[in-house]
N, C-alpha and C positions, 0 to 999 in steps of 0.2 A: 409262609415269611410276610407278616401284617405289613400293608402298606409300601411292597417290597415288589411289584406286578410288573413293574418295566427293566428293573435292575433283574429280578426272575429269568424276563423271558431273555436279556445277553444272555445270561450264563446257557441257561439251554441253548440257545445257538454254538455257545463254546464247546460245549458236549456235543452239538451234530455235528459241529468241522472236524474235531475229533475222532467220533465217529468213525465219520466217513476215510480215513487215512491223512487227515491233513493237520498241521503242526497249527497252531490261532493262541491269541491271550488278550486275555480280556484284565485293563488296569483296572479298579477302583480304587475313588481317592473320595473323602469327606473330613467335616470337623468331627473333634472326640465325640463318644456317643452314639454317632450315627448308627450303628451296628453294623460294620464291617466285619466284624471278627465273626458277630450271630452268622452273616451271612457267607462267608470262607467255611465255617464247620457245616453251616445246610450243604451245600456246595457239595462239598467232600461224602457227604453222608447219602446221597441223592446221585453223585458218581460211582460209588460201590454198589449201587440196586442195580445202574445200566451197566457191572462189569468191568468197571475201572481200576486199575491199580491209582493207586493213590500216598502221595506223598506229600504233606504237611511240615513249615519249619515256620520259624516267627523268630523275629529278629526284636531283641533288646536294646536299651540303652545303656547299658554295661558292656555287651557281646559286640562293643568294637575293639576293643581289645582284640578277639580271638578272628580273628580275620577266617572268611568262609562259614562259619560254625551255623549259622541258619539253614544252609545248605549238605552240607555232610551232618547233623543234628536229622534234619528231611530224610534223608537216603537212607540213612543208619536205622534208625528208629521207627522206617515205616514196615507195615506188618509183609506191603509186597516188596519187598527187596529183591537181590536177585541170591541165592544160596550160593557163593562162589567164594575163592578162600579170600579174596579180598578183601570181600563185605564182609567176611562170617568172623576173620582176626587179622588181615592185614598185613602185610608182607613182612616177613622176619628178614629183620638185617645179619640173624644170624646163617643165613642161608646160601650166601656169600658175599664177595664185596662185591659182586654185580648191584644187589642190589640195597647195598648199607644205605645209600642215600639218601631210600625210594620213601616219602611219607606213607602211614601206618594209617589208613583210610577211618576205622574202628576204632583209632588211638593219636588220631588227630591231633581234638581239642588237646593233649595232656604233654604237650612238647614243651619242653624245660622254656627253650630258646625261643623255637617257631623260627618256624622256614621267613624271609627277608621278605612282606608283602607290604611295607609301607613306604619304600623307596626312599629307604636312609643314604646318603652318600657314605658310600664309603664302606658298604656291605657288601659280600658279592650276594650274588642273587639277585638283587636289590631290582625293583623294579621301579619305576615313575609314574606314581596312578594319577597323576594332576595332568597330561596330555604333551610330558616334552615341550619344546618352545610355544607350545602353543598355550601354557598354563592361562595367559593373559583371557585365554578367550575363554576359558571353564572347561570346565575338566572332560575327560578324552574317554568316554563308555563307545566309541565306536565299533566296536569285537574284536581287536587285540586281543593277541597271546598275554594270560596271564603267566610273566615269565619266573625261573627257578625252580624253586623245591615245590612253588603253588600251580607251577606248568602239570604236576605229576599228579598231583592232587586233582585241579582241574580233568584230569583225563580221567581217571577213578569214577569223579561224581559223572563225567560223559556215557562212560560204560555204564553202570552203573541205572544211569535212565533208559540210557537205552537198551539195557536188558531188558525193563518194565515195559516199555512202549513198545516193543516188541513179541510181546506175548499179549498183550492186550492195550487198550490206550489209557493212558497214562494222563492223572489231574494231579497240573504240580500247585500245591498254595504256597506262597509266602506272604507273612504278615508282618503288618508295623516293619515296612520297606524304611520311614522313615530315620530307624535306629539303628540301616544296617551299614557294616564298615565298608569301603571304596572300591575291596579288592570283591568280598558279595556282588558289588553291584553289576561288577564288571561283568564277573563270572558269569550275572544271569542276563547278558545281554550278550555274551558266549557260546553260553548253552544255547538258547534259543536260538541262536544262529547257525549252529552245524549239529542242532535237532530236527532242524525246520522240515528234515523228510519223512521226518515218523510221526506218530499219533500223540502228539504233544498236549496238552492244553495249559494253558501256563494261567494261572488267576495270581493278579499279584494286589496287593492293598498296603496303602498309605494313609496314613492322617496327615494332612495336611495343614504346617508348623511354618513357622521362619525360619530361616537360617540352615536348610539343608538342602543344597545345591545339587548335592548327588544325584541325589532319588530326582529330582527335576530332571536334572540331563537325563537318566533312565526311561520315564517315563515319556517326557518329549522322542526320542530315536524309539522309543517299541510306537507311540503313535503314529508316527509318522511311516514307520514300515507296516501299518494296519492296522494295528492290535487297538479298535474301541477303548476309548478312556470313558466313564460311569463315574460322575461321583453323586452322594448319596443325598436327597433334599429331604427337608424335613417331613414325619411322618402326613399327610391327610389328616385332620379332624376323624372323619369314620374310622379313618385304622391307630387313633389314638382309644378311642373308645372302645375298638378290640382290643388292643391288647391290653389294656387294663384290666380286662373281662377275666384274661386268658390268665393275667399275673395273680389277681385276686379271686379264682373262681366262680364271681359271680361278677352281673352288670353294675355299671356305675351309677347314682344319681347323680341329677345333673348338677350338683354343686361341689361335687369331687372333680368330677368332669370339668367343672369351672378351673378348679384348682389342676388337673394334670391337663390343662388347656398354657397352665404359664409357662411347661419345659417345648413347650413352642415343637414339640412334635421330634426332639431328641432323643430319642430312644432310651438311650441313657441314663440320660437324667431322671426317665419320665417310673424307668423301672427301679431305682433308688427311688425314688419318692416312694411310689404308690407303697414299694417293701419296707421301707423304714416307718413308712404310717402305717402298714400292720402291724411290724414285730416290733412299735414301741404304742403300741394297742391305739391309738388315736386312731379306727376304725372297725364303725359296727357291721358285721359280713353276716347276713342271710342268704337262706339257699336259691333269695332271688332278688336279691341287690344290694347293694357296698355304700354304706353312707360314713360320710365325715362325721368325726367326731371333733377333732382340733386340727385345726389350717399351718399350724406350727410345721416350720421345717425341719425334718426327721434328721437324728445325728449320720446314718449310714450317707444322705445327701450332701450332710457339711463336710463328710469326713471326704469324700468324692469329688468334691468343688476344688476341698483344699490341692488332692494331687493333681487337677489341673492347674491349680497356679502356681503349681511347684514345677512346674514348665518351665514358668518364665523368667527371665533375668530378673532380679532384682529391681532394676531400672522399669520393666513394666508391668511390673507386681505393682509396687509403689502406684506406680498412676493407675493402675485398677483400682484399687483399694482404695483408693484417694477420692478419684471420682466419685464412687457408691456414695457418698455420705452428701451426694448431692442428687441423687434416684437415677433411675433408670436410664434414662435423656439427662442428657449433661451439655452441657457444649463444653470445648476442648478451652475459649480463654477462662472460664469458671476454671475449671483442673489447674490453669496454669498461675493463674492467682492462686491459687491455696500451694502451690509446691511452691511460690515465689521461684518459679519459671519465667519461661516462656513459650507460645507455642511451636516455634522452629526447634525448640530443644528438645520437647516432647518426639519428633515425629519421630521418630526410631521407638519407640517402645511404645508409641499405637502404633505405627503398622507392626508389630509385632502382634501384642495384644491380638490387631482385627483379623492377623492370618492363622492364631491359634482358635479363633471364633470365639474369643470375647467378647470383642466389641462389636461394633456394625456401624457405618457411615452411610448418613443419608449429604442433599445437601444442604444442611444446616445445624444440624447437631448428631450427636453422637450416642448411641445406646450400647445397655448390656443385651447380648445375643438372648438371652432366654431369662426374665422373668423371674424364677427359681434362682438361676444360676447366680445374679444381681441379690436378691433376699441369703442365697445363703452368705454371698462376699461379706456383704455390711453386719450381718447376726456374726459371721466369724471373726470382724474386728472384737477384741478386746474391750470392754466399757472404760477402761483408763485411756485407751486411743481413741474410740468412735466419739465419745461425749464432748471433749473440744476439740474433735473434726468438727462435727457439727455445729459446737458455737462460733468457729469459726468458718463455718456456710454460713450459717445463717448473718454473723456479721456483715460478710461479706456483700449479699442478694441486699441485705437489709441499710447498704449502702445504696447500692445499682437500684432500687425500687425495684425488687422482683419479686417473689413467693418460692417457697417451696414445694408446695402442696398444690399445687393448682390442676395438674394431672388428674388427682380422686374428683375433685371437683366438677372440671372439666365431666370426666366418665359417668359422678352422681346426677350430673346435670341433664345430661345424654337417658339417661336409666342403664349406661353396664355396669350392673351392680354389681355381677360376678368380679368383675376386672378391678371395680374400686375398691372391694372389698377386699380383695386380693393386693391391694397396692398400700392401701390404708394400712391394714395390720401387719407389712410389711414396715412399715413405714416409722409406725411405734415400736417394732420393736428393735427398728434399728436403736433406736435414741433410751440415754440412758432411764429408770426408772424413777425422776425426782420428780421434781415439783416446777420447774423451768417451765417460760410459758410454750416455746416447741412442744413440749412432753404434753402439756394438757392439752393445747392445741389440736396432735395430734391423735388424743383419748377421745376428746371429742367429733372430730370426723369420725375416727369410726365407729361412735357411735350413733350418728348421723347415718353412715351410709348403712347400718347393723336396721335402724327404725324403718330406711324405705325399703328395706329387705324382706325383716323378717317379723317389722312390727315394735310397738312403745315396749313391748316389756321385754325382751331380750337388750335392746337399748339402755331402758334406765338401769337394768341389771350392769350394763359396764360402767355407767356414772354414781354408782352408788355410794362410792366412799368420798364424793363430790359434792351429793345432797344430802346426805348426814347431815353435818354441821351449817350452821350460818358461815362460822371461820371458812371450810373450805369450798363453802357456794361462791362465797364472795372471791375467791383462788380463782374460779375459776371463770368470773364474772368478769371479774378485772384481766387476764390474761383474756378475753374474748369476751367483747361486752355483747356484742351481736348474736350469742348464745341467748340470750336473757330469752324471747319472742320463744324461741323453738324448747327451751325448757318450759316456759308456761305450757303451750301448747300438747308438749309431752306430758307430764301433770297433770293436766286435767281431761286428757285423752281415758288414761292409769285412774281416774277419779281423787288425786292424790290435791287438793282443792289449798289444804294447808301449804305444800311446799310450790304449788304455783303461786301463791301470795306474799311466801320470802322469796321466791324470784325477785317479782315486780318488784317489793321494796329496796330489797340490795343493789338492784337496776339502777332504781331512781337516786339512788341513796351515792351511787357511782357518779353517776350522771352531776348530782351537784358540786361534788368534791373531788373530780378527778383534774387538776391542772391541764390544762393543753399537754404539757413537757414529758406529764405522766401518760400520755393516751399509748395505745401497742404500738410495735415502731411502722406497724405497716397503715398505723390510723391517715396519714397524709400523704398515701398513695388508692386509697380504698376504693375512686370511683375507677384509678386504671385494673389495678392487682384487689380482689374483693377479697377477707379472710376466708378462711376454711366454712365460720357458720353462714357466714351474706350467702355463700354457693350453695354450699352443700344442702344447710336447711331450710333456704328459705324466709330466714329472719330479718326486714329490717328494722329498723326504727329513727324514729325520729323526733327528739324534740327539746325544749331551749332547758335553760337553767332554769326559766319561771317555775316551766311545766314542770318540771325534775322537781320541785321542792311542792309543787302538789299532789305527785305519788309519793313524797316521802312521808309527808300527813298523812297516809293512806291510803292502798287499793282504791277504793272507791270516792273518793273528792279531790279529783282532779277535776277540771272543768279546763281542757284544751283549748276548746276556742279562742278564751279570754288570752292563750301566750301567744298568738302565730306574731303579734309586729317586733317583737325580742325573738322571738325561733328565726325568722329571715337574718338578722342583724349577725346571732355570732354563725347562723348556719355560713355567712358570705366569709367572716371573721378567723371562726375555728374547724377547719372538720375533721382534726382529728377527735375533738369533745364530740360533733355531732355523731358520731359513729356513739359515744355511751347513752347520748339524748334519746337517739331516734330508737335505741334496744328500748330503752326504758318506754320511750310513747309507746312501740310496738306491744311491747308486754302487754304493760297497764291495758291496753285496746284488745287486746284478747282475752285476760283476767275476768274485766267490768263490761263486754261487749259493745265497746266505745266507740262508735263510728268517726268521732271528731278526734279522738288520739289515734286512728288508723287510717285517718285521712292526711293527719296531718306528717305520720310517716311515709305514706304514701308519696307525699309530695319532696320534703326535704331531706329523706335518705339519701346520703352521699352516694351510693353506687345503683346504678337500672336496676341488679337481681331484686335487690334488696326493698327498692320500690315495687316493683311488681310482685313481689310476694305481699307487703302491705294490701297493696290494692285487692291480692285475690280476699284474703284476709276481710277487707271492707264490704267486697264483693259478696263475701258470704254472711256476715250479720247483716247483712243491708235485707239478704233477701229470706232471715232466718225473719226479719222483722215486717215480711211481707213487701218491701220498700223497691217493688220490682225494677225500675226503671232505675235507679241507683245502682241495682246490684249487678243490673247486667254492665251501667256503666266501669264498676270497678271492674268485672273479670276481663272486663273488651279491654283497658288498660294493660294491666295482668298478662294479659292473651300478648299481646304487645309488645311487652316488654320481656315476658321471657323468651318470643322469639328473636330480637336482637340480642338475647344473648346467648341464643343458640340453645338453651334449657327445654330441648322436647317434651322430656320426659313434665318436668312443670307443664308447659305449654298444652299433653296432653288432658292431662286431668285439671285441667280449666275449660276443655273444649267438653269434657266429660260432664259439668259443671251445669252448660250453659245447654249442651243436651237435655237437658234432664228438665231444662228451665220452657224447655222447647225450640231453642235456638241453634241452629248451628249455623257452623263458622266454615267458610273452605279454605282446608288445609297443607293444598300442594299447590305447589310449582309450574305454573306451564309452559316447562324446561321441554324442549325435543326431548326424544326418547327414541334409540329405536324399537322393533317391534319385537326382537325375543334376543335372546342371549341377558347373560348379568346383566349387564349396561341399560338395559328397558327394564329394569325394576322402579319403581318409585320408591322414593324413603322408606316409605313405610312397610312396602314388599321387601326389601332391603332388615330393614330391622324387624318385622316377621320371620324372616328366613334365619338370619343370624345368632335369634334365637333359639329356633326349631332345630339347628346343625349344634345344639349346644347341650339337646337333647331336653328342653321344653315341651311340656305337655302344651294341646291350645290353648286349658285355662289355666295353667300356669302365665303362657305367653299373655295371655288378656287381662290376666291382674295386674302383669309389671306395667303393662300399655294405656292402663284404663280404659279398653274396651269391649266387648263384646265378646264371647265366644265364637257363636256363630261369625260376627267380621273377621277375628282370626280364622275361621276356617273360609271365610269370601277370599282373600287375601293369598290365603295358602294355595289356593286352586288358582287363581293369577300364577303363581311363580310355578306350578308345577308348568302351567300351560306356556309361560312365554320359557322354561328355560326346557322345557321337552323331556320333561321328567313324571316318575308317578312314583315314589319310594321318599321318605323322610334319607334313608340313606344316603341317595344322587344326590339330592341338596347337602348334606354334610360334606360330602367330599368337593360340588363343587364352588361348597362355599369357601373349603379348606384352599382351594385353587384359588378361588378369587383373592385370595388374604395374600398367597404369597407369589402374585403375577406382577412383573415388573412395573411401575410405574413409566 
């Protein structure tokens, strides 16, 4: 059992109690997919190996109409059932009037009318399972007798279990008790009490969902009588890697591990994801490695998630599916606004979704419990529904001055490329394949993440349809003007100067012809919430209308210094247009190595990150020209700007540039740290730890963090010393525990 050492220890203690001649019980619970059924199956196998008799039953959702079904089937289907007439054929009503009314255990599930075990008024032999006069206080599962015909059947169940336990210790496993009928739950409580002197080990499991108060009561009662309750937690990172290797018969590469991490340690979702990817030929599996070819969600996982959503009420499912278009993390007020409701009216549905393990709540936001679950929900919506919902959400957020892709931008700026790539891909998949601004921005953001992770070539491949013709390129720049400098840099990196010139000219034309009212919806709030290109790729820009006119005459003809007075006036009067003019200036500065254009962009771009990016490019160009003082000033301004934005990945790149120029900057804080333990790690050590825990090599970590392999090794030694460990496996385990510990 991967990652279930603690739970397996509890099972072992259960066995030891029964082997010592005592009755004992263990209560397992958890969210769907956490591996309860697998644990029960493994326990039954281990118990038989230790000489136990074993009887196993499972409650079914529709089985609630058949009282005692899980227990009857568990006893009659067990190979360890006693060979008595009662269990072989059951009592024969024809043998005499004294036995005519006794139930037949073997055929007890085929009664035409069934015994009255549901407490219907006016029925002979009926029993009130709600607890008589104390119904308002909850169900009465204290161990009282099950009346009428059910009492005789219960006696036979007790006789059969006692016979099995009389020969050797007995393990009774009952799964999915959240679906059990009240009579079965009462019988479990009664049998647990009446067999207390025999070596019977009870292993009971249930999925934690809303509305199953009777099984809640049973577990509470048994816990008060000494039964330990174990809730299955998510698997740690090391166990996820081991389980992935078990399923695929090959160790997963870092990219596949990063995708597997989106299951957030849920074994059921993880197995469905991996097997689905394998069955749909999305993996390349060799004896030494399993490598991912496509990160799309397989049909197998989609079906699994739909089955999970089917367990919700229509109100809860509507809440979940509507909230999905807002992103993995969202606010209840936003969902209520989309639904035309109020947060107070949504509370019952929200509580149900949280109890079912679909959503989780923290102090300020709600979050889908698992990344792949959120992606499956959003991708499962028909395009005809998903598209209008996205447009409604975009309009709502535009009205409130917020953006929907800030999570990906923040991940990219921090350097969390695996998470950023998965989220960007999910965001793009969630949008209809049209030419709406939202879809264009999502494709651009994904390309920027891919460029940071895989290089310029794969990123250009993703955008080839936009770069093929001037019209499509204009569409991209109209939707996201700050894409221009990034596209210029990308094209120059790939030796495609003609494309870089086309982008520069188009950007200048848009800057000179786009009125403020036609600027993208996010333009007027750029300083508070930069767009995807602003933060993701680093392309600031800033030019005034006169400057743009100069660029429109040709990439090489602009005189940026002469346009400064007009620029300042326009910058204060029209921040929306500044995004277009800034992009044009930055693009021209990159194409023509024009320091004056980059200087203008660095001073007047509407967003701090954009200004930092222009300053970095200015420093690089001046360094190439041999102007060391100016270059260092530009890089220093970029370092400060990136630090203010929390762009640690970009700041690390600037530090590397400065180190190559012989300048080193202190980049750690003087905050007090403990001398050992996870909290003693510096920010750099934490970053190294998380990447190594994901399966990255030292060289991959070095390339990602813009430091040398020797520096990575140094930090890793410090981490091992502070955590008192000696292996990467131990580091992965501790990292997973740190991720799941409470704040």
